[in-house]
N, CA, C, O and the ligand as a Tripos MOL2 file, in Angstrom:
@<TRIPOS>MOLECULE
protein
  297   295    75     0     0
PROTEIN
NO_CHARGES

@<TRIPOS>ATOM
      1 N           9.1780   -3.0620   -0.8790 N.3       1 MET1
      2 CA          9.9460   -2.9700    0.3810 C.3       1 MET1
      3 C           9.0320   -2.4850    1.4360 C.2       1 MET1
      4 O           8.2560   -1.5770    1.1400 O.2       1 MET1
      5 N           9.0280   -2.9790    2.6340 N.am      2 ALA2
      6 CA          8.2390   -2.5850    3.8200 C.3       2 ALA2
      7 C           8.7440   -1.3160    4.3430 C.2       2 ALA2
      8 O           9.9530   -1.0950    4.4150 O.2       2 ALA2
      9 N           7.7390   -0.3690    4.7580 N.am      3 ARG3
     10 CA          8.1050    0.8290    5.3280 C.3       3 ARG3
     11 C           7.5650    0.8400    6.7360 C.2       3 ARG3
     12 O           6.5220    0.2590    7.0380 O.2       3 ARG3
     13 N           8.3550    1.5640    7.6440 N.am      4 CYS4
     14 CA          8.0180    1.7340    9.0060 C.3       4 CYS4
     15 C           6.7360    2.6700    9.0700 C.2       4 CYS4
     16 O           6.7200    3.7100    8.4120 O.2       4 CYS4
     17 N           5.7830    2.3370    9.7770 N.am      5 PRO5
     18 CA          4.5370    3.1430    9.9010 C.3       5 PRO5
     19 C           4.8420    4.3060   10.8480 C.2       5 PRO5
     20 O           4.0140    5.2070   10.9800 O.2       5 PRO5
     21 N           5.9220    4.3140   11.4640 N.am      6 ASP6
     22 CA          6.2720    5.3790   12.3360 C.3       6 ASP6
     23 C           7.0700    6.5150   11.6820 C.2       6 ASP6
     24 O           6.7060    7.6910   11.6510 O.2       6 ASP6
     25 N           8.2370    6.0050   11.1490 N.am      7 CYS7
     26 CA          9.1280    7.0160   10.5450 C.3       7 CYS7
     27 C           9.3130    6.9440    9.1370 C.2       7 CYS7
     28 O           9.9640    7.8030    8.5430 O.2       7 CYS7
     29 N           8.7190    5.8570    8.4910 N.am      8 GLY8
     30 CA          8.7700    5.7400    7.0280 C.3       8 GLY8
     31 C          10.1760    5.0450    6.6290 C.2       8 GLY8
     32 O          10.5140    4.8920    5.4550 O.2       8 GLY8
     33 N          10.8800    4.6810    7.6300 N.am      9 GLY9
     34 CA         12.2610    4.1680    7.1910 C.3       9 GLY9
     35 C          12.1230    2.6200    6.7190 C.2       9 GLY9
     36 O          11.0410    2.0420    6.6240 O.2       9 GLY9
     37 N          13.2990    2.0780    6.4570 N.am     10 GLU10
     38 CA         13.1640    0.6690    5.9200 C.3      10 GLU10
     39 C          13.0220   -0.3850    6.8880 C.2      10 GLU10
     40 O          13.7470   -0.3810    7.8820 O.2      10 GLU10
     41 N          12.1970   -1.2530    6.7130 N.am     11 VAL11
     42 CA         11.8210   -2.3150    7.6980 C.3      11 VAL11
     43 C          12.3000   -3.6320    7.2520 C.2      11 VAL11
     44 O          12.0220   -4.0740    6.1370 O.2      11 VAL11
     45 N          13.0890   -4.3230    8.1950 N.am     12 LYS12
     46 CA         13.5900   -5.7260    7.8000 C.3      12 LYS12
     47 C          12.7400   -6.5940    8.7270 C.2      12 LYS12
     48 O          12.2740   -6.2150    9.8010 O.2      12 LYS12
     49 N          12.5880   -7.8640    8.1550 N.am     13 TYR13
     50 CA         11.8710   -8.9060    8.8420 C.3      13 TYR13
     51 C          12.9630   -9.7590    9.7440 C.2      13 TYR13
     52 O          13.8570  -10.3870    9.1770 O.2      13 TYR13
     53 N          12.8560   -9.7440   10.9690 N.am     14 LYS14
     54 CA         13.7370  -10.5450   11.8160 C.3      14 LYS14
     55 C          12.8550  -11.3010   12.6410 C.2      14 LYS14
     56 O          12.3660  -10.8210   13.6630 O.2      14 LYS14
     57 N          12.6100  -12.5560   12.2140 N.am     15 ALA15
     58 CA         11.6680  -13.4030   12.9480 C.3      15 ALA15
     59 C          11.7400  -13.3300   14.5080 C.2      15 ALA15
     60 O          12.8470  -13.4470   15.0330 O.2      15 ALA15
     61 N          10.6970  -13.1560   15.2350 N.am     16 PRO16
     62 CA          9.2090  -13.0420   14.6300 C.3      16 PRO16
     63 C           8.9710  -11.5450   14.5040 C.2      16 PRO16
     64 O           7.7890  -11.2040   14.4790 O.2      16 PRO16
     65 N           9.8250  -10.6690   14.4260 N.am     17 PHE17
     66 CA          9.5680   -9.3540   14.4220 C.3      17 PHE17
     67 C           9.9100   -8.6280   13.0480 C.2      17 PHE17
     68 O          10.7670   -9.0500   12.2720 O.2      17 PHE17
     69 N           9.1590   -7.5120   12.8380 N.am     18 MET18
     70 CA          9.5220   -6.4980   11.8790 C.3      18 MET18
     71 C          10.2910   -5.3780   12.5350 C.2      18 MET18
     72 O           9.7370   -4.7000   13.4000 O.2      18 MET18
     73 N          11.4810   -5.1560   12.1870 N.am     19 VAL19
     74 CA         12.3060   -4.1170   12.8190 C.3      19 VAL19
     75 C          12.6020   -2.9590   11.8860 C.2      19 VAL19
     76 O          12.9700   -3.1670   10.7300 O.2      19 VAL19
     77 N          12.4510   -1.7940   12.3600 N.am     20 CYS20
     78 CA         12.7240   -0.6020   11.5080 C.3      20 CYS20
     79 C          14.1720   -0.2600   11.7740 C.2      20 CYS20
     80 O          14.6220   -0.0800   12.9060 O.2      20 CYS20
     81 N          14.8680   -0.1810   10.6600 N.am     21 LEU21
     82 CA         16.3780    0.1600   10.6660 C.3      21 LEU21
     83 C          16.6880    1.4970   11.0170 C.2      21 LEU21
     84 O          17.8220    1.8030   11.3860 O.2      21 LEU21
     85 N          15.6450    2.4220   10.9180 N.am     22 ASP22
     86 CA         15.9150    3.8610   11.2690 C.3      22 ASP22
     87 C          15.5100    4.1550   12.7770 C.2      22 ASP22
     88 O          16.2930    4.7560   13.5130 O.2      22 ASP22
     89 N          14.3400    3.7440   13.1960 N.am     23 CYS23
     90 CA         13.9520    4.2260   14.5630 C.3      23 CYS23
     91 C          13.9930    2.9570   15.4440 C.2      23 CYS23
     92 O          13.7960    3.1190   16.6490 O.2      23 CYS23
     93 N          14.2040    1.8350   15.0220 N.am     24 GLY24
     94 CA         14.2680    0.7440   15.7790 C.3      24 GLY24
     95 C          12.9980    0.1530   16.3690 C.2      24 GLY24
     96 O          13.0120   -0.7040   17.2520 O.2      24 GLY24
     97 N          11.8590    0.6840   15.8060 N.am     25 LEU25
     98 CA         10.5510    0.1400   16.0740 C.3      25 LEU25
     99 C          10.4110   -1.2700   15.7080 C.2      25 LEU25
    100 O          10.7160   -1.6340   14.5720 O.2      25 LEU25
    101 N           9.9780   -2.0790   16.5740 N.am     26 SER26
    102 CA          9.7740   -3.4970   16.2760 C.3      26 SER26
    103 C           8.3820   -4.0260   16.5510 C.2      26 SER26
    104 O           7.7300   -3.5700   17.4910 O.2      26 SER26
    105 N           7.9480   -4.8960   15.8260 N.am     27 MET27
    106 CA          6.5020   -5.4260   16.1410 C.3      27 MET27
    107 C           6.3790   -6.7740   15.3880 C.2      27 MET27
    108 O           7.0880   -7.0820   14.4300 O.2      27 MET27
    109 N           5.4850   -7.4800   15.8790 N.am     28 LYS28
    110 CA          5.2110   -8.7750   15.3560 C.3      28 LYS28
    111 C           4.6730   -8.5430   13.8660 C.2      28 LYS28
    112 O           4.0690   -7.5140   13.5640 O.2      28 LYS28
    113 N           4.9170   -9.4960   13.0270 N.am     29 ARG29
    114 CA          4.5640   -9.4210   11.6230 C.3      29 ARG29
    115 C           3.1680   -9.0700   11.5750 C.2      29 ARG29
    116 O           2.8340   -8.1570   10.8210 O.2      29 ARG29
    117 N           2.2390   -9.7120   12.3260 N.am     30 TRP30
    118 CA          0.8360   -9.6060   12.2000 C.3      30 TRP30
    119 C           0.4470   -8.0690   12.4330 C.2      30 TRP30
    120 O          -0.3000   -7.4270   11.6940 O.2      30 TRP30
    121 N           1.1010   -7.5730   13.6250 N.am     31 ASP31
    122 CA          0.8530   -6.1810   13.7870 C.3      31 ASP31
    123 C           1.1980   -5.1810   12.7260 C.2      31 ASP31
    124 O           0.5090   -4.2090   12.4160 O.2      31 ASP31
    125 N           2.3960   -5.5520   12.1840 N.am     32 PHE32
    126 CA          2.8540   -4.7040   11.1210 C.3      32 PHE32
    127 C           1.9250   -4.6200    9.9850 C.2      32 PHE32
    128 O           1.6360   -3.5260    9.5020 O.2      32 PHE32
    129 N           1.3900   -5.8480    9.4840 N.am     33 ASP33
    130 CA          0.3820   -5.9070    8.4980 C.3      33 ASP33
    131 C          -0.9540   -5.0750    8.8480 C.2      33 ASP33
    132 O          -1.5340   -4.3880    8.0070 O.2      33 ASP33
    133 N          -1.3630   -5.2100   10.1440 N.am     34 GLU34
    134 CA         -2.4490   -4.4200   10.5590 C.3      34 GLU34
    135 C          -2.2360   -3.0370   10.4760 C.2      34 GLU34
    136 O          -3.0670   -2.3120    9.9290 O.2      34 GLU34
    137 N          -1.1070   -2.5650   11.0110 N.am     35 GLN35
    138 CA         -0.6930   -1.2150   10.9930 C.3      35 GLN35
    139 C          -0.5840   -0.6560    9.5970 C.2      35 GLN35
    140 O          -1.0010    0.4850    9.4020 O.2      35 GLN35
    141 N          -0.0650   -1.3510    8.6140 N.am     36 SER36
    142 CA          0.0410   -0.7110    7.2170 C.3      36 SER36
    143 C          -1.2930   -0.7140    6.6070 C.2      36 SER36
    144 O          -1.5340    0.1010    5.7160 O.2      36 SER36
    145 N          -2.2550   -1.6180    7.0310 N.am     37 LYS37
    146 CA         -3.5590   -1.5090    6.4550 C.3      37 LYS37
    147 C          -4.2060   -0.3870    7.0410 C.2      37 LYS37
    148 O          -4.9340    0.2930    6.3180 O.2      37 LYS37
    149 N          -4.0570   -0.0860    8.2350 N.am     38 LYS38
    150 CA         -4.7780    1.0720    8.8670 C.3      38 LYS38
    151 C          -4.1890    2.3980    8.2600 C.2      38 LYS38
    152 O          -4.9120    3.3460    7.9530 O.2      38 LYS38
    153 N          -2.9010    2.3960    8.1180 N.am     39 ILE39
    154 CA         -2.3010    3.6690    7.5460 C.3      39 ILE39
    155 C          -2.8450    3.9490    6.1960 C.2      39 ILE39
    156 O          -3.2130    5.0740    5.8580 O.2      39 ILE39
    157 N          -2.8910    2.8340    5.3790 N.am     40 LYS40
    158 CA         -3.3570    2.9980    4.0090 C.3      40 LYS40
    159 C          -4.8060    3.4700    4.0090 C.2      40 LYS40
    160 O          -5.1510    4.3410    3.2110 O.2      40 LYS40
    161 N          -5.6320    2.9570    4.8320 N.am     41 ALA41
    162 CA         -6.9750    3.4170    4.9890 C.3      41 ALA41
    163 C          -7.2790    4.8360    5.5040 C.2      41 ALA41
    164 O          -8.2800    5.4740    5.1780 O.2      41 ALA41
    165 N          -6.2910    5.2780    6.3610 N.am     42 GLU42
    166 CA         -6.3670    6.5960    6.9300 C.3      42 GLU42
    167 C          -5.8960    7.6000    5.7350 C.2      42 GLU42
    168 O          -6.4430    8.6910    5.5790 O.2      42 GLU42
    169 N          -4.9140    7.1740    4.9700 N.am     43 PHE43
    170 CA         -4.3940    7.9860    3.9000 C.3      43 PHE43
    171 C          -5.4200    8.1960    2.9130 C.2      43 PHE43
    172 O          -5.6000    9.3250    2.4570 O.2      43 PHE43
    173 N          -6.1410    7.1660    2.5230 N.am     44 LYS44
    174 CA         -7.1890    7.3060    1.5460 C.3      44 LYS44
    175 C          -8.3250    8.1900    2.0120 C.2      44 LYS44
    176 O          -8.9340    8.9020    1.2140 O.2      44 LYS44
    177 N          -8.6340    8.1430    3.3990 N.am     45 LYS45
    178 CA         -9.6730    8.9230    3.8880 C.3      45 LYS45
    179 C          -9.2520   10.3170    3.8470 C.2      45 LYS45
    180 O         -10.0880   11.1840    3.5950 O.2      45 LYS45
    181 N          -7.9750   10.6300    4.0800 N.am     46 GLU46
    182 CA         -7.4160   11.9510    3.9920 C.3      46 GLU46
    183 C          -7.4820   12.5990    2.5850 C.2      46 GLU46
    184 O          -7.7790   13.7790    2.3990 O.2      46 GLU46
    185 N          -7.1800   11.7250    1.6340 N.am     47 MET47
    186 CA         -7.2710   12.1200    0.2460 C.3      47 MET47
    187 C          -8.7030   12.2460   -0.2040 C.2      47 MET47
    188 O          -8.9580   12.7380   -1.3030 O.2      47 MET47
    189 N          -9.6290   11.8250    0.5950 N.am     48 GLY48
    190 CA        -11.0450   11.8380    0.2570 C.3      48 GLY48
    191 C         -11.4160   10.7420   -0.7310 C.2      48 GLY48
    192 O         -12.3560   10.8810   -1.5140 O.2      48 GLY48
    193 N         -10.6940    9.6970   -0.6830 N.am     49 GLU49
    194 CA        -10.9460    8.6130   -1.5830 C.3      49 GLU49
    195 C         -11.4820    7.3560   -0.8440 C.2      49 GLU49
    196 O         -10.8800    6.8740    0.1160 O.2      49 GLU49
    197 N         -12.6000    6.8650   -1.3180 N.am     50 SER50
    198 CA        -13.1750    5.6720   -0.5710 C.3      50 SER50
    199 C         -12.6870    4.4750   -1.2600 C.2      50 SER50
    200 O         -12.1630    4.5500   -2.3720 O.2      50 SER50
    201 N         -12.8570    3.2880   -0.5800 N.am     51 GLU51
    202 CA        -12.4340    2.0760   -1.0830 C.3      51 GLU51
    203 C         -13.1090    1.9110   -2.4700 C.2      51 GLU51
    204 O         -12.4590    1.5180   -3.4380 O.2      51 GLU51
    205 N         -14.4850    2.2340   -2.5490 N.am     52 GLU52
    206 CA        -15.2600    2.1020   -3.7960 C.3      52 GLU52
    207 C         -14.6600    2.8490   -4.8810 C.2      52 GLU52
    208 O         -14.5260    2.3440   -5.9950 O.2      52 GLU52
    209 N         -14.2710    4.0960   -4.5920 N.am     53 GLU53
    210 CA        -13.6720    5.0570   -5.5000 C.3      53 GLU53
    211 C         -12.3840    4.5050   -6.2330 C.2      53 GLU53
    212 O         -12.2010    4.5660   -7.4490 O.2      53 GLU53
    213 N         -11.5380    3.9680   -5.3200 N.am     54 SER54
    214 CA        -10.3100    3.4140   -5.8140 C.3      54 SER54
    215 C         -10.4590    2.2670   -6.6280 C.2      54 SER54
    216 O          -9.7070    2.0670   -7.5820 O.2      54 SER54
    217 N         -11.6040    1.3120   -6.2410 N.am     55 ASP55
    218 CA        -11.8570    0.2820   -7.0230 C.3      55 ASP55
    219 C         -12.2700    0.6230   -8.4760 C.2      55 ASP55
    220 O         -11.8990   -0.0340   -9.4480 O.2      55 ASP55
    221 N         -13.0130    1.6320   -8.5290 N.am     56 ARG56
    222 CA        -13.5860    2.1300   -9.7670 C.3      56 ARG56
    223 C         -12.4500    2.6270  -10.6440 C.2      56 ARG56
    224 O         -12.3960    2.3380  -11.8390 O.2      56 ARG56
    225 N         -11.5150    3.4040  -10.0140 N.am     57 LYS57
    226 CA        -10.3740    3.9010  -10.7730 C.3      57 LYS57
    227 C          -9.5660    2.7290  -11.3070 C.2      57 LYS57
    228 O          -9.1400    2.7380  -12.4620 O.2      57 LYS57
    229 N          -9.3700    1.7960  -10.5290 N.am     58 GLU58
    230 CA         -8.4700    0.5760  -10.8990 C.3      58 GLU58
    231 C          -9.1180   -0.1130  -12.1340 C.2      58 GLU58
    232 O          -8.4240   -0.4850  -13.0800 O.2      58 GLU58
    233 N         -10.4410   -0.2710  -12.1020 N.am     59 ARG59
    234 CA        -11.0870   -0.8750  -13.2910 C.3      59 ARG59
    235 C         -11.0320    0.0410  -14.5360 C.2      59 ARG59
    236 O         -10.8490   -0.4170  -15.6640 O.2      59 ARG59
    237 N         -11.1890    1.2820  -14.2920 N.am     60 GLN60
    238 CA        -10.9710    2.2000  -15.4200 C.3      60 GLN60
    239 C          -9.6700    2.2000  -15.9450 C.2      60 GLN60
    240 O          -9.5410    2.3230  -17.1630 O.2      60 GLN60
    241 N          -8.6140    2.0730  -15.1740 N.am     61 LYS61
    242 CA         -7.3080    1.9540  -15.6880 C.3      61 LYS61
    243 C          -7.1200    0.8470  -16.6680 C.2      61 LYS61
    244 O          -6.5230    0.9460  -17.7390 O.2      61 LYS61
    245 N          -7.7530   -0.3270  -16.1340 N.am     62 LYS62
    246 CA         -7.5430   -1.6270  -16.9290 C.3      62 LYS62
    247 C          -8.2140   -1.3740  -18.1910 C.2      62 LYS62
    248 O          -7.6450   -1.7020  -19.2320 O.2      62 LYS62
    249 N          -9.3430   -0.8370  -18.2170 N.am     63 ARG63
    250 CA        -10.1220   -0.6010  -19.3990 C.3      63 ARG63
    251 C          -9.4070    0.1650  -20.4000 C.2      63 ARG63
    252 O          -9.2690   -0.2080  -21.5650 O.2      63 ARG63
    253 N          -8.8930    1.3940  -19.8490 N.am     64 ASP64
    254 CA         -8.1330    2.1340  -20.6560 C.3      64 ASP64
    255 C          -6.9720    1.4140  -21.3770 C.2      64 ASP64
    256 O          -6.7400    1.5930  -22.5730 O.2      64 ASP64
    257 N          -6.2830    0.6230  -20.6130 N.am     65 TYR65
    258 CA         -5.0510    0.0420  -21.1310 C.3      65 TYR65
    259 C          -5.5460   -1.0360  -22.2260 C.2      65 TYR65
    260 O          -4.8920   -1.2260  -23.2510 O.2      65 TYR65
    261 N          -6.6980   -1.7040  -21.9560 N.am     66 HIS66
    262 CA         -7.1980   -2.5890  -22.8860 C.3      66 HIS66
    263 C          -7.5790   -1.8420  -24.1850 C.2      66 HIS66
    264 O          -7.2960   -2.3240  -25.2820 O.2      66 HIS66
    265 N          -8.2210   -0.6670  -24.0550 N.am     67 ASP67
    266 CA         -8.5240    0.0180  -25.3480 C.3      67 ASP67
    267 C          -7.2730    0.5110  -26.0580 C.2      67 ASP67
    268 O          -7.1800    0.5420  -27.2850 O.2      67 ASP67
    269 N          -6.3040    0.9010  -25.2060 N.am     68 TRP68
    270 CA         -5.0380    1.2810  -25.9620 C.3      68 TRP68
    271 C          -4.4240    0.2260  -26.6450 C.2      68 TRP68
    272 O          -3.8510    0.4480  -27.7120 O.2      68 TRP68
    273 N          -4.4800   -1.0730  -26.0830 N.am     69 ILE69
    274 CA         -3.8610   -2.2440  -26.7670 C.3      69 ILE69
    275 C          -4.5940   -2.4360  -28.0490 C.2      69 ILE69
    276 O          -3.9810   -2.6180  -29.1010 O.2      69 ILE69
    277 N          -5.8670   -2.4000  -27.9840 N.am     70 MET70
    278 CA         -6.7680   -2.7600  -29.1580 C.3      70 MET70
    279 C          -6.5050   -1.6730  -30.3570 C.2      70 MET70
    280 O          -6.4220   -2.0350  -31.5310 O.2      70 MET70
    281 N          -6.3940   -0.4440  -29.9880 N.am     71 LYS71
    282 CA         -6.0670    0.5580  -30.9660 C.3      71 LYS71
    283 C          -4.7740    0.3790  -31.5590 C.2      71 LYS71
    284 O          -4.6090    0.6420  -32.7500 O.2      71 LYS71
    285 N          -3.8090   -0.0600  -30.8090 N.am     72 LYS72
    286 CA         -2.4300   -0.2770  -31.2580 C.3      72 LYS72
    287 C          -2.4280   -1.3120  -32.4340 C.2      72 LYS72
    288 O          -1.7610   -1.1630  -33.4580 O.2      72 LYS72
    289 N          -3.2240   -2.3450  -32.1830 N.am     73 GLU73
    290 CA         -3.3330   -3.5010  -33.2540 C.3      73 GLU73
    291 C          -4.0100   -3.0980  -34.4670 C.2      73 GLU73
    292 O          -3.7790   -3.7040  -35.5130 O.2      73 GLU73
    293 N          -4.7800   -2.1840  -34.4290 N.am     74 ASP74
    294 CA         -5.5540   -1.7880  -35.6470 C.3      74 ASP74
    295 C          -4.6410   -1.4370  -36.8250 C.2      74 ASP74
    296 O          -5.1270   -1.0910  -37.9010 O.2      74 ASP74
    297 ZN         10.8550    3.5960   12.1140 Zn       75 ZN75
@<TRIPOS>BOND
     1     1     2 1
     2     2     3 1
     3     3     4 2
     4     3     5 am
     5     5     6 1
     6     6     7 1
     7     7     8 2
     8     7     9 am
     9     9    10 1
    10    10    11 1
    11    11    12 2
    12    11    13 am
    13    13    14 1
    14    14    15 1
    15    15    16 2
    16    15    17 am
    17    17    18 1
    18    18    19 1
    19    19    20 2
    20    19    21 am
    21    21    22 1
    22    22    23 1
    23    23    24 2
    24    23    25 am
    25    25    26 1
    26    26    27 1
    27    27    28 2
    28    27    29 am
    29    29    30 1
    30    30    31 1
    31    31    32 2
    32    31    33 am
    33    33    34 1
    34    34    35 1
    35    35    36 2
    36    35    37 am
    37    37    38 1
    38    38    39 1
    39    39    40 2
    40    39    41 am
    41    41    42 1
    42    42    43 1
    43    43    44 2
    44    43    45 am
    45    45    46 1
    46    46    47 1
    47    47    48 2
    48    47    49 am
    49    49    50 1
    50    50    51 1
    51    51    52 2
    52    51    53 am
    53    53    54 1
    54    54    55 1
    55    55    56 2
    56    55    57 am
    57    57    58 1
    58    58    59 1
    59    59    60 2
    60    59    61 am
    61    61    62 1
    62    62    63 1
    63    63    64 2
    64    63    65 am
    65    65    66 1
    66    66    67 1
    67    67    68 2
    68    67    69 am
    69    69    70 1
    70    70    71 1
    71    71    72 2
    72    71    73 am
    73    73    74 1
    74    74    75 1
    75    75    76 2
    76    75    77 am
    77    77    78 1
    78    78    79 1
    79    79    80 2
    80    79    81 am
    81    81    82 1
    82    82    83 1
    83    83    84 2
    84    83    85 am
    85    85    86 1
    86    86    87 1
    87    87    88 2
    88    87    89 am
    89    89    90 1
    90    90    91 1
    91    91    92 2
    92    91    93 am
    93    93    94 1
    94    94    95 1
    95    95    96 2
    96    95    97 am
    97    97    98 1
    98    98    99 1
    99    99   100 2
   100    99   101 am
   101   101   102 1
   102   102   103 1
   103   103   104 2
   104   103   105 am
   105   105   106 1
   106   106   107 1
   107   107   108 2
   108   107   109 am
   109   109   110 1
   110   110   111 1
   111   111   112 2
   112   111   113 am
   113   113   114 1
   114   114   115 1
   115   115   116 2
   116   115   117 am
   117   117   118 1
   118   118   119 1
   119   119   120 2
   120   119   121 am
   121   121   122 1
   122   122   123 1
   123   123   124 2
   124   123   125 am
   125   125   126 1
   126   126   127 1
   127   127   128 2
   128   127   129 am
   129   129   130 1
   130   130   131 1
   131   131   132 2
   132   131   133 am
   133   133   134 1
   134   134   135 1
   135   135   136 2
   136   135   137 am
   137   137   138 1
   138   138   139 1
   139   139   140 2
   140   139   141 am
   141   141   142 1
   142   142   143 1
   143   143   144 2
   144   143   145 am
   145   145   146 1
   146   146   147 1
   147   147   148 2
   148   147   149 am
   149   149   150 1
   150   150   151 1
   151   151   152 2
   152   151   153 am
   153   153   154 1
   154   154   155 1
   155   155   156 2
   156   155   157 am
   157   157   158 1
   158   158   159 1
   159   159   160 2
   160   159   161 am
   161   161   162 1
   162   162   163 1
   163   163   164 2
   164   163   165 am
   165   165   166 1
   166   166   167 1
   167   167   168 2
   168   167   169 am
   169   169   170 1
   170   170   171 1
   171   171   172 2
   172   171   173 am
   173   173   174 1
   174   174   175 1
   175   175   176 2
   176   175   177 am
   177   177   178 1
   178   178   179 1
   179   179   180 2
   180   179   181 am
   181   181   182 1
   182   182   183 1
   183   183   184 2
   184   183   185 am
   185   185   186 1
   186   186   187 1
   187   187   188 2
   188   187   189 am
   189   189   190 1
   190   190   191 1
   191   191   192 2
   192   191   193 am
   193   193   194 1
   194   194   195 1
   195   195   196 2
   196   195   197 am
   197   197   198 1
   198   198   199 1
   199   199   200 2
   200   199   201 am
   201   201   202 1
   202   202   203 1
   203   203   204 2
   204   203   205 am
   205   205   206 1
   206   206   207 1
   207   207   208 2
   208   207   209 am
   209   209   210 1
   210   210   211 1
   211   211   212 2
   212   211   213 am
   213   213   214 1
   214   214   215 1
   215   215   216 2
   216   215   217 am
   217   217   218 1
   218   218   219 1
   219   219   220 2
   220   219   221 am
   221   221   222 1
   222   222   223 1
   223   223   224 2
   224   223   225 am
   225   225   226 1
   226   226   227 1
   227   227   228 2
   228   227   229 am
   229   229   230 1
   230   230   231 1
   231   231   232 2
   232   231   233 am
   233   233   234 1
   234   234   235 1
   235   235   236 2
   236   235   237 am
   237   237   238 1
   238   238   239 1
   239   239   240 2
   240   239   241 am
   241   241   242 1
   242   242   243 1
   243   243   244 2
   244   243   245 am
   245   245   246 1
   246   246   247 1
   247   247   248 2
   248   247   249 am
   249   249   250 1
   250   250   251 1
   251   251   252 2
   252   251   253 am
   253   253   254 1
   254   254   255 1
   255   255   256 2
   256   255   257 am
   257   257   258 1
   258   258   259 1
   259   259   260 2
   260   259   261 am
   261   261   262 1
   262   262   263 1
   263   263   264 2
   264   263   265 am
   265   265   266 1
   266   266   267 1
   267   267   268 2
   268   267   269 am
   269   269   270 1
   270   270   271 1
   271   271   272 2
   272   271   273 am
   273   273   274 1
   274   274   275 1
   275   275   276 2
   276   275   277 am
   277   277   278 1
   278   278   279 1
   279   279   280 2
   280   279   281 am
   281   281   282 1
   282   282   283 1
   283   283   284 2
   284   283   285 am
   285   285   286 1
   286   286   287 1
   287   287   288 2
   288   287   289 am
   289   289   290 1
   290   290   291 1
   291   291   292 2
   292   291   293 am
   293   293   294 1
   294   294   295 1
   295   295   296 2
@<TRIPOS>SUBSTRUCTURE
     1 MET1         2 RESIDUE 1 A MET
     2 ALA2         6 RESIDUE 1 A ALA
     3 ARG3        10 RESIDUE 1 A ARG
     4 CYS4        14 RESIDUE 1 A CYS
     5 PRO5        18 RESIDUE 1 A PRO
     6 ASP6        22 RESIDUE 1 A ASP
     7 CYS7        26 RESIDUE 1 A CYS
     8 GLY8        30 RESIDUE 1 A GLY
     9 GLY9        34 RESIDUE 1 A GLY
    10 GLU10       38 RESIDUE 1 A GLU
    11 VAL11       42 RESIDUE 1 A VAL
    12 LYS12       46 RESIDUE 1 A LYS
    13 TYR13       50 RESIDUE 1 A TYR
    14 LYS14       54 RESIDUE 1 A LYS
    15 ALA15       58 RESIDUE 1 A ALA
    16 PRO16       62 RESIDUE 1 A PRO
    17 PHE17       66 RESIDUE 1 A PHE
    18 MET18       70 RESIDUE 1 A MET
    19 VAL19       74 RESIDUE 1 A VAL
    20 CYS20       78 RESIDUE 1 A CYS
    21 LEU21       82 RESIDUE 1 A LEU
    22 ASP22       86 RESIDUE 1 A ASP
    23 CYS23       90 RESIDUE 1 A CYS
    24 GLY24       94 RESIDUE 1 A GLY
    25 LEU25       98 RESIDUE 1 A LEU
    26 SER26      102 RESIDUE 1 A SER
    27 MET27      106 RESIDUE 1 A MET
    28 LYS28      110 RESIDUE 1 A LYS
    29 ARG29      114 RESIDUE 1 A ARG
    30 TRP30      118 RESIDUE 1 A TRP
    31 ASP31      122 RESIDUE 1 A ASP
    32 PHE32      126 RESIDUE 1 A PHE
    33 ASP33      130 RESIDUE 1 A ASP
    34 GLU34      134 RESIDUE 1 A GLU
    35 GLN35      138 RESIDUE 1 A GLN
    36 SER36      142 RESIDUE 1 A SER
    37 LYS37      146 RESIDUE 1 A LYS
    38 LYS38      150 RESIDUE 1 A LYS
    39 ILE39      154 RESIDUE 1 A ILE
    40 LYS40      158 RESIDUE 1 A LYS
    41 ALA41      162 RESIDUE 1 A ALA
    42 GLU42      166 RESIDUE 1 A GLU
    43 PHE43      170 RESIDUE 1 A PHE
    44 LYS44      174 RESIDUE 1 A LYS
    45 LYS45      178 RESIDUE 1 A LYS
    46 GLU46      182 RESIDUE 1 A GLU
    47 MET47      186 RESIDUE 1 A MET
    48 GLY48      190 RESIDUE 1 A GLY
    49 GLU49      194 RESIDUE 1 A GLU
    50 SER50      198 RESIDUE 1 A SER
    51 GLU51      202 RESIDUE 1 A GLU
    52 GLU52      206 RESIDUE 1 A GLU
    53 GLU53      210 RESIDUE 1 A GLU
    54 SER54      214 RESIDUE 1 A SER
    55 ASP55      218 RESIDUE 1 A ASP
    56 ARG56      222 RESIDUE 1 A ARG
    57 LYS57      226 RESIDUE 1 A LYS
    58 GLU58      230 RESIDUE 1 A GLU
    59 ARG59      234 RESIDUE 1 A ARG
    60 GLN60      238 RESIDUE 1 A GLN
    61 LYS61      242 RESIDUE 1 A LYS
    62 LYS62      246 RESIDUE 1 A LYS
    63 ARG63      250 RESIDUE 1 A ARG
    64 ASP64      254 RESIDUE 1 A ASP
    65 TYR65      258 RESIDUE 1 A TYR
    66 HIS66      262 RESIDUE 1 A HIS
    67 ASP67      266 RESIDUE 1 A ASP
    68 TRP68      270 RESIDUE 1 A TRP
    69 ILE69      274 RESIDUE 1 A ILE
    70 MET70      278 RESIDUE 1 A MET
    71 LYS71      282 RESIDUE 1 A LYS
    72 LYS72      286 RESIDUE 1 A LYS
    73 GLU73      290 RESIDUE 1 A GLU
    74 ASP74      294 RESIDUE 1 A ASP
    75 ZN75       297 GROUP 0 **** ****
């Protein structure tokens, strides 16, 4: 479900806008996608996590899962 970048409320798509049900913020779909990308990037920066780092973690997670599956089948 989409979240309002402003208040975190529920956002519904009402062509051609995304409208926040809580604060009434509305924007074009494209803007909304851009906004959420920006917010995610900022959030990661705040957490001190780079794009590279989260990629690495993602791969590690998959590897761990794979190992776990293999062990289970032994
Ligand atoms: Zn809102």
